[in-house]
C-alpha positions as CSV (number, residue, x, y, z in Angstrom):
1,M,-14.5,17.0,-13.7
2,R,-16.4,19.4,-15.3
3,N,-15.5,21.7,-12.7
4,A,-12.3,21.5,-14.3
5,R,-12.8,23.4,-17.1
6,K,-15.6,26.2,-15.7
7,I,-15.5,29.4,-17.0
8,P,-14.6,31.7,-14.1
9,V,-17.6,33.6,-14.9
10,G,-17.5,35.3,-11.7
11,G,-14.1,36.7,-12.4
12,I,-15.1,38.1,-16.2
13,I,-18.1,39.7,-15.0
14,V,-16.2,41.9,-12.0
15,T,-13.1,42.5,-15.2
16,A,-15.8,43.5,-17.3
17,I,-17.7,46.0,-14.7
18,G,-14.7,47.1,-13.6
19,A,-13.0,47.7,-16.5
20,L,-16.5,49.6,-18.0
21,A,-16.7,52.3,-15.1
22,I,-12.6,52.5,-15.3
23,G,-14.0,54.0,-19.1
24,L,-17.2,56.3,-17.7
25,A,-15.3,57.8,-15.7
26,H,-12.7,59.1,-18.0
27,V,-15.9,59.8,-20.7
28,M,-17.8,61.8,-18.1
29,N,-14.8,63.6,-16.4
30,N,-15.9,67.1,-16.9
31,Y,-19.3,66.2,-16.4
32,I,-18.5,64.9,-13.5
33,I,-16.0,67.1,-11.8
34,I,-18.2,70.7,-13.1
35,N,-21.2,69.1,-11.1
36,Y,-19.6,66.4,-7.9
37,H,-16.1,67.9,-7.7
38,Y,-13.0,66.6,-8.4
39,R,-12.9,64.2,-5.2
40,T,-15.9,62.7,-6.4
41,W,-14.4,61.9,-9.8
42,V,-11.1,60.3,-8.6
43,A,-13.4,58.4,-5.8
44,C,-14.5,56.8,-9.2
45,I,-11.7,56.3,-10.7
46,W,-10.3,54.3,-7.4
47,V,-13.4,52.9,-6.9
48,A,-13.4,51.6,-10.8
49,R,-9.9,50.4,-9.7
50,I,-11.0,48.0,-7.3
51,L,-12.8,46.3,-8.7
52,L,-10.9,45.8,-12.2
53,I,-8.0,44.7,-10.0
54,T,-10.4,42.4,-7.8
55,G,-12.2,41.2,-10.7
56,V,-8.8,40.8,-12.4
57,V,-8.1,38.7,-9.8
58,V,-10.6,36.2,-9.7
59,L,-9.9,35.4,-13.1
60,I,-6.3,34.6,-12.5
61,F,-7.5,32.4,-9.1
62,G,-9.9,31.3,-11.3
63,I,-8.2,30.1,-14.3
64,I,-4.9,28.7,-11.7
65,R,-7.7,27.0,-9.9
66,N,-9.1,25.1,-13.4
67,L,-5.1,23.9,-14.1
68,I,-4.8,22.4,-10.9
69,D,-7.8,20.9,-11.1
70,E,-7.1,19.1,-14.6
71,H,-4.0,18.7,-13.7
72,R,-5.6,16.6,-11.0
73,R,-8.1,15.1,-13.5
74,K,-4.8,14.0,-15.9
75,E,-3.0,12.9,-13.3
76,Q,-5.7,10.5,-11.9
77,L,-7.2,9.2,-15.5
78,R,-3.1,8.7,-15.3
79,L,-3.2,6.6,-12.5
80,Q,-6.8,4.5,-13.3
81,E,-4.7,3.3,-16.7
82,E,-1.5,2.8,-14.9
83,R,-3.5,0.8,-12.3
84,K,-5.9,-1.7,-15.4
85,R,-2.4,-1.8,-16.9
86,K,-0.6,-3.4,-14.1
87,I,-3.5,-5.3,-13.3
88,S,-3.5,-6.8,-16.8
89,E,-0.1,-7.5,-17.0
90,E,-0.6,-9.7,-13.6
91,Q,-3.1,-11.7,-15.6
92,K,-0.9,-12.8,-17.8
93,L,1.6,-14.0,-15.4
94,K,1.9,-17.5,-15.6
95,G,4.3,-19.6,-14.6
96,P,5.8,-19.4,-10.8
97,E,8.8,-18.3,-12.4
98,D,7.2,-15.4,-13.8
99,I,5.2,-14.8,-10.9
100,E,8.1,-15.1,-8.5
101,K,10.1,-12.7,-10.5
102,Y,7.2,-9.9,-10.2
103,L,7.7,-10.9,-6.6
104,R,11.3,-9.7,-6.2
105,D,10.2,-6.4,-8.2
106,M,8.0,-5.1,-6.0
107,R,9.9,-6.0,-3.0
108,N,10.1,-3.1,-1.2
109,V,10.6,-1.9,3.0
110,E,6.9,-2.1,4.4
111,N,6.1,-6.0,2.1
112,E,9.5,-7.5,2.4
113,E,8.7,-9.8,4.5
114,S,5.5,-11.0,2.8
115,V,7.1,-11.1,-0.6
116,D,10.0,-13.6,1.1
117,N,6.6,-15.2,2.8
118,L,5.0,-16.3,-0.8
119,I,8.3,-16.6,-2.9
120,S,9.8,-19.2,-0.3
121,R,6.3,-20.9,-1.2
122,I,6.5,-20.5,-4.3
123,R,9.9,-22.6,-4.4
124,S,8.8,-25.3,-2.0
125,M,5.8,-26.1,-4.3
126,G,8.8,-26.2,-7.0
127,D,11.4,-28.3,-5.7
128,Y,8.8,-30.9,-4.2
129,R,8.2,-31.8,-8.0
130,R,11.5,-31.8,-8.3
131,R,11.2,-34.5,-5.4
132,L,8.5,-36.4,-7.2
133,D,10.2,-36.3,-10.8
134,R,13.8,-37.4,-8.6
135,L,11.6,-40.7,-7.0
136,F,10.1,-41.9,-10.6
137,K,14.1,-41.7,-11.5
138,I,15.7,-43.9,-9.1
139,N,12.7,-46.6,-7.9
140,E,9.6,-48.5,-10.2
141,M,6.7,-46.3,-8.9
142,E,5.4,-46.4,-13.1
143,A,1.7,-47.4,-11.6
144,F,1.6,-43.7,-9.4
145,R,2.5,-41.3,-12.2
146,N,-1.5,-40.8,-11.8
147,I,-0.3,-38.1,-9.1
148,E,1.8,-35.9,-11.3
149,P,-0.9,-34.3,-12.5
150,A,-1.8,-33.9,-8.8
151,F,1.4,-32.0,-8.2
152,Q,0.9,-29.9,-11.0
153,Q,-2.1,-28.4,-10.5
154,L,-1.7,-27.9,-7.2
155,E,1.7,-26.0,-8.2
156,E,-0.9,-23.5,-10.0
157,E,-3.7,-23.6,-7.7
158,I,-0.7,-21.9,-5.2
159,C,0.0,-19.8,-8.2
160,E,-3.4,-18.7,-8.4
161,H,-3.6,-18.2,-4.6
162,V,-0.2,-15.7,-4.9
163,L,-1.5,-13.6,-7.2
164,S,-4.9,-12.9,-5.7
165,A,-1.8,-11.9,-3.5
166,I,-0.1,-9.9,-6.0
167,N,-3.0,-8.2,-7.2
168,L,-4.3,-6.9,-3.8
169,N,-0.8,-4.8,-3.7
170,V,-2.0,-3.2,-7.4
171,A,-5.3,-2.4,-6.1
172,G,-4.8,-1.7,-2.1
173,G,-1.1,-1.0,-1.9
174,D,1.4,-2.4,0.8
175,E,-0.9,-2.4,3.5
176,V,-3.7,-4.5,1.9
177,F,-0.8,-6.4,0.7
178,V,0.5,-7.3,3.5
179,A,-2.8,-8.2,5.8
180,S,-4.1,-10.1,2.9
181,S,-0.7,-12.3,2.5
182,E,-1.3,-14.1,5.8
183,K,-4.2,-15.3,5.1
184,I,-3.0,-16.4,1.8
185,C,-0.5,-17.8,3.1
186,R,-2.0,-20.4,5.4
187,I,-3.9,-21.8,2.1
188,I,-1.4,-22.2,0.6
189,D,0.3,-23.8,3.9
190,Q,-2.5,-26.8,3.3
191,K,-1.9,-27.3,-0.1
192,L,2.5,-27.7,0.3
193,N,1.3,-30.4,2.9
194,C,-0.8,-32.4,0.4
195,A,2.5,-32.4,-1.8
196,Q,4.5,-33.3,1.6
197,N,2.7,-36.2,3.1
198,A,2.0,-37.2,-0.8
199,L,5.8,-37.8,-1.3
200,L,6.7,-39.0,2.5
201,Q,3.6,-41.8,1.4
202,L,5.9,-42.9,-1.5
203,A,9.0,-42.7,-0.2
204,E,7.4,-45.4,2.4
205,Y,6.3,-47.7,0.3
206,T,9.6,-47.8,-1.7
207,N,11.6,-48.2,1.3
208,G,8.7,-51.6,1.7
209,R,6.8,-49.4,5.2
210,A,4.0,-49.1,3.1
211,T,2.0,-50.5,0.7
212,E,0.2,-50.0,-2.7
213,D,-2.7,-50.2,-1.8
214,S,-2.0,-47.1,1.0
215,V,-0.6,-45.2,-2.0
216,V,-3.7,-45.7,-4.1
217,V,-5.6,-44.6,-1.8
218,M,-3.6,-41.7,-0.6
219,I,-3.2,-40.6,-4.3
220,K,-7.3,-41.0,-4.8
221,S,-7.2,-38.6,-1.9
222,L,-5.3,-35.9,-3.3
223,V,-7.0,-36.0,-6.1
224,E,-10.1,-35.3,-4.4
225,V,-9.5,-32.6,-2.3
226,L,-8.3,-30.9,-5.0
227,E,-11.3,-31.4,-6.5
228,T,-13.1,-30.0,-4.1
229,S,-11.0,-27.3,-3.4
230,K,-11.1,-26.2,-7.3
231,E,-15.0,-26.3,-6.7
232,R,-14.9,-24.1,-4.4
233,G,-13.5,-21.6,-6.1
234,E,-15.3,-21.6,-9.3
235,E,-18.2,-21.0,-6.9
236,E,-16.4,-18.8,-4.9
């Protein structure tokens, strides 16, 4: 960015030469007229004026160019700071409510479908957690309370996936966001399927169509899947 503040040396030199030539022509006007004719003096004046005008024009254009470059430099710095600020804001989004609110605010014509898809998945996981709470309220299933942390982890992982999509939007814009959100939605759907299957298994148990052992195996399997998913995320 040093060129943005570079002094237009060429314009200064040409301007100085033109001004000096005009000064010399006026100082030596009698000598030139007497020895080389009046027309020669007039020609010298015109050449000096052209040099001066050219130098001034080059100088002005150099100043304008520097001002434009300086404006671009400041704008780039502003955009970089804005991008850093937004990424910092995204990193502070903790819960599903904060993330959903941010998604609604960033919705526009280009990314509307992708944003709505992510919002629907956040809401689906919230709905599954509420269904789990209702199952525990209306049924005696205290032995299976250890599934609640698993549902909490599922929701946190889904929020992390959505947050990664938001960060891609901040860093790369709507085009990158839309392209990546489809893959992220597929990953989230796998986790939502785990939650749905767990709820169905619990419902089957309360209706007498599943044994306690089968529910314990299901919960253990769900926890193992989540632990594997977490380990993969840490490795990446």
